[in-house]
N, C-alpha and C positions, 0 to 999 in steps of 0.2 A: 383357708379362713382370710377374712378381709381384717386386717391388724389397723386400719386406718382410724386414727382417733382412740384408739385402744391404750388404756394407761396401765403400763407394766412396768414392775418393778424387779429389776435383774440384780440379784446379790452375788458377787464373785464376777463382777463384771470386765475387771481391768486386764485380763489377758484370755487365751485358750479360747474354749467354746465361749465364754461368758462373752468377751469382747466381739466374736463374731456373731453371736446372737443379737448383741446391741447393734452392730452395724447392718444386720438383715433386716431387723426389726424396725429400725430407722427409715431404711429404706423401702418399707412398705407400710410407711406413716403413722407408726405407734407413737405414743408419747411415752419417753422412758425415766425412769427414775434408776439410775447408776449406783450401786454400792459397792467397795470392796476396801481393801486396806490402804492400797497405795491411791491416794487422792491426786497425783500428779500424773499418774498414767490415766485416772478417771477423768479428769479434767482434759487432758489430749483427747480422749476417745468422744468425749461429751462434744467438742468439737467438731468432730467426723459426724455426729449423730443430729445437728441442728439445736435443736431447743430441748436436748436432753438434761435433765437434773442431776446433780452430782450430790449424792449424800453417803460421805464416807463411813465405813463402820468396820469392825474388827469382831468377827465370830469369836475369835478367842477372849477376848475382853470381855469381864462381867459388865451386863450394863450396857454396851454399846449397841445392842440390838433392839433393847428396850426405848433408848432415845430416839432412835429413828423411826421406831413406830408409833411412838407418841407425837411425831412430827408430822407424820402422813394420815394420822387419824383425825385429824382436824380437817382434812381436805376429801374431794369427791372420792366414791370406793374406787378400788382397783379392780380391774379387769383381769388382770394374771400377777403371781408372784412366781420368780424362776429363780431358783437356788442352786448354783453350781460351785460353789465355794468348797476347796477341797485341799488338802495336804497331801503329798505322796512321798514316801521314801522306800524304794525295793531293797528287800534284804530278807536273809534268816533269821527266824525267830532267837537264835542263840546270840545273833549279832546285833540286836537292836540296842540303840540309844534310847533308853528308859524317857529321856526328857523329849526326846523328838517323838516317841510313840505315844507320850502322852499329850503332846500339841496336836497330832493326827486324831486321836480321839476327841479332844477338845471342839476341834473345828469341824471335823467331817462327821462328828455322830452327835455329840451335844449343841453344837453349833445349828445342825440341822434339826434337832428336836425342839431348840427355842424357836426356830423361823414356822415348826409346825404348831408350836403351841402359842405363839404371838401373832402370826401374820393373817389366819384366815377370817376374824372379824375385819380386816381391811379389806377384803373382797365383796364384790357385789354377788348377788344371789345368780348362781350359775359360773362363778369367776373361777379360774382354775389354779390350784397351789401345784408346781411343777418341781418336784426333788429326783437330783440327780443321784440314783445309785450308781450300778456298774455292773458289767457283766462278770468283773472279779469279784463279786459277791454271790454268784450262782452257786459256787464250790470251793473249797479251799484248793489253793494251789501253792506250790513250793516257792518260796521268794517274793512272797506279795505281802507280807503281814507287816503291821497291822493293818495297813489299807484295807486290804479285802477283807477283814471282819469287821472294820468300820460301814463298809458298804453293804456288805450282808445284813448288817442292822438298818441301815437306810432302807436297803429292800424292803425289809420285814415292817418298818414303821410306815413307810407308803401304804402298804396293804391293809395295816390297821387303819390309817387315816381315809382310805377310800371306804371302809364301812362305816366309820364313825361321823366323817363329814356330810356323807351322803344324804339327800340330794342338793343341798345347799352350794357345796364345793366340789368341784371338778377334780379329783386327785389325779395328777400324773406321774409313774415313775419313768427316769430316763436312764436306760442302761447302755452307754456307749461301749464298742467294743475299743480298739485301740485309736486314739486319735493324734496327730501330731502336734502337741503341745511341750511348753519348758517341762513339765511335770513327765511325760513319758520319754523325754531325751534322756532321762536319767538311767533307761533301760539298757542293759548291755547284753540283749537277745533280740534274734529277729521278731518283729511284731506283724503277725499276719493281718491282711486286709486293713492295712492303717489308712485312716483318712485324713483330710485336712480340716482344720477347725470350720472353716466356711462349708464342707458338704455335712459336717456334723450337724451346724446350725441349720441348715435346710430340710436335713431329717428331722430334726425337732420340731420346727414349724410345721413340717407336713405333717407330723404325729399330733401335734395341739388341734391341727383342724380337723381332724376324724376321730370318730367315736373310737373308744377303749381306754386301757388302763395304762399298759406300757408302753414305752417306745424304744425299740431296742434296734441297733443297726451297727454295722452293716449285717446284714441278715445271713451272708454266706457264711460268717463267723458266728455270730449270735445264736443260729438254730445247732449249728454243731455242738456248742458250748450247753444250749439247754438239753439237747441229747444227753451229752457224757452227764450231766446231774440227773437225768433219769434212771441211769443205770445203777444196778445194786452197787454197794460199795465195795464186794468182793472184786468186781471188775473196774469201777471207776478208780479207786485208789492204785489199782495196779497200771493203769495208764497214766496217772497222774505222778506215780514216782518216777517214772521215765523222764518227766521234765524236769525233773530236781537234778 
């Protein structure tokens, strides 16, 4: 896909895959609006991305996204909105910090719901709404809650939106495997087929340029997870218990 001149809003752009996407898109000539909580990190990233515009927001704060949407509604339509924003804390359900769990639900699920509700009118006809679910949302795995639960909900939400918004909006669901970021740095287990943020960004852009709904990578890992999801519970739960 030729991204030259395309107006793209990246939500969750300050680090990880979001920042790598910003750099990759800027290198391909896109006109970027960059949003996240960390205004200083956004400003530094914007300097790397040429003429990128900084629009700080916090999906955990009520009204923050509304203010940003109002600012962009008065301008030319966007070609794409990409939301990578997420919180992550691994751990077993019995060990959860309730406040931290609530924050993950607020950002990962309710924040994405806000993006899904407010952002489609900003898009031109045929524009793309790109939501980040996760391979972790394919099936329940030990030690991943409530992150996995919120991502399962985002996967489901994107499926609904693909039907509700067609054909005016091209909804895409991104389900990465393990990507080397400050979030996955919290994991204390071997992460198979882990990718750099730059490799993940290239996979996302490649997927955006092709027909289809789901962008998942790396396939040597994600196809195995898809197969596990298709197994009867009697077998899949026996296998996932071994991971605990």
